[in-house]
N, C-alpha and C positions, 0 to 999 in steps of 0.2 A: 406481569407485575404491573399493578396499577400505580401510576406515578402521581404522587401528592405534592411534590416540590421539585426545585432545581436539582437538589441532591440525588433524588430518585432518578430524574431524567439523565444526569450525568453518569450515573452508575449504569443505567440502561444502554447508553450510547457506549460507554466503556466495554461492556460486554459484547455489543455488536462489533466494535473496532477490534477487540481481541479475536473474535471469530474471523473477521476479515483478514488479519494478519496471519492467522493459521491457514486460511484458504490459500493465500498468496504462497506460503511455503510449500504447498502441494503442487501449485500451478507453475512456479518458476522453473523447476528442473525440466519439465516438458518443453518450456519455451527455450531454455538453454539449448537443449538438444535439437531444437527445430531451426535455430538461426545459423546463418552462414558467416556473418561478419564476426571476426575475432574480437574486435573492440566491443561489439554489442554483447556477445557471449560473456565477455569479461564484466560488463556493466550488469548484466542480469545475475552473474555469479556474485558479484559484490552486493547487489541489492538482496539476494538471498541471505547472505550472511548478516547484513543490516537488519532484515526483517526478523530473523532469529534472535538477534539482540533486542530488538524493539519488543518482542514477546516477552523476553526476560525483564524488560523495563516495566511493561504492563503488569507482569506478575508482582513486581515491587509496588506498583501503584495500588493494586488490589490490596496488598498487605497493609500499606499505609492507611487505607480505607477501612481496615479491619474487615475485609471481605475475602472470601475464598475465590480464586480466579475462576470465572465461569464464562461460558460463551453463550451468546444469543445469535442464533442464525442470521447472518448478514445476507439478506436476499440481493441487495445492491451489488455486493462484491461477487456473489455467485453468478449474477447476470453478466458482469464484466468479464469474469473468467471464462464464462461459457462462449462469449464472443471471441475471446482469444483462441479457445479450443477450436472453434469453427474455422478460424483463419488457418490453423495448422492442418486441420482435416481437409480443407479444400485444396491445399497445396498450391503449385504454381511455380513460377520463377523464383528462384532463391532470394534475389535482391528484392524483388517485390514483396515476398513474404517477410523479409526483414523490416521493410518499411511498414507494413501492416502490423506487425508485432510491436514496433515501437509505438505506433499510434495506440494500440490496445493497452500497452503497459502504461502510456501516459494518462489514458482514462482512469486506470487504476490509481496512479499517483495523484491525480486531481481529486479523486474520491477521498483518499487518504488525507490530503492537505485540508480538505473541508472538514474531515471528522476531527483531526487534531486541532485545527484552528477553533472549532467550536468548543471542544473539551477545554482548550486553554482559556477561552473567555469565561465559560461557566466556572472553572476552578478559581479564576481571578474574582469573579462575582461572589463566590462562596468564601473568599478570604483564604483560599488554599494555594498560598504563593508558591511553595515548593512544587506542588502538583502542576500548577501553571507553567512553571520553568520546565518541568519534565515534558509536558505536552508540547511546549514551544520547541523544545529540542528535537522531539519526534517529528514535528512539523517542518523544521529546518532540513532534516535528513531527507524527508520526502520532496521537498523543493529542490534540493541539490540533485536528487535522482532525476526528477523531471527535467532540470536544466541539462544535465549530462546527456539524457536521451535526445534532447533537442539538438544538442551539439553534434552528436553522432549522426542524427537523421540529416542535418543540414550540411555537415562537412563531407559526408561520404555515401550514406545509405541511400538517400533520395536521389542523388545523381546517378548512382548505379542502377537504381530502379527505373529511372527515366528511360 
């Protein structure tokens, strides 16, 4: 799609983000199965449910834009997920694996925070206040997950991995 204006750019990024969220729903079950920490397992499980809800929110956003939900391959997310899969495949000490998977998950969170923040600003610029609020809420959920992962890492996982 040749982008002619900010609206086209926002739609293109929305499709990319939609694909990224779908990729995450495929990767999280593997991560859940790989971790030892009960708290981390729960955090990943909660994030999977949130991601599924975020996809439904993105479906509503497409509808509000009079667009059919569609995906554009998100190569950035594919690369981040591949890194996480390599960590699992390499194996090693369970506590160290948990610490490594937190780091991999936080890379994903930071990618999503960037995407939703950008979409929010573009929606505001285009006068789409309701969409901007929806993107802001998506961003807030990603930031909360990132903070939770930091808390888990600092309070338990990193010390056990040491």
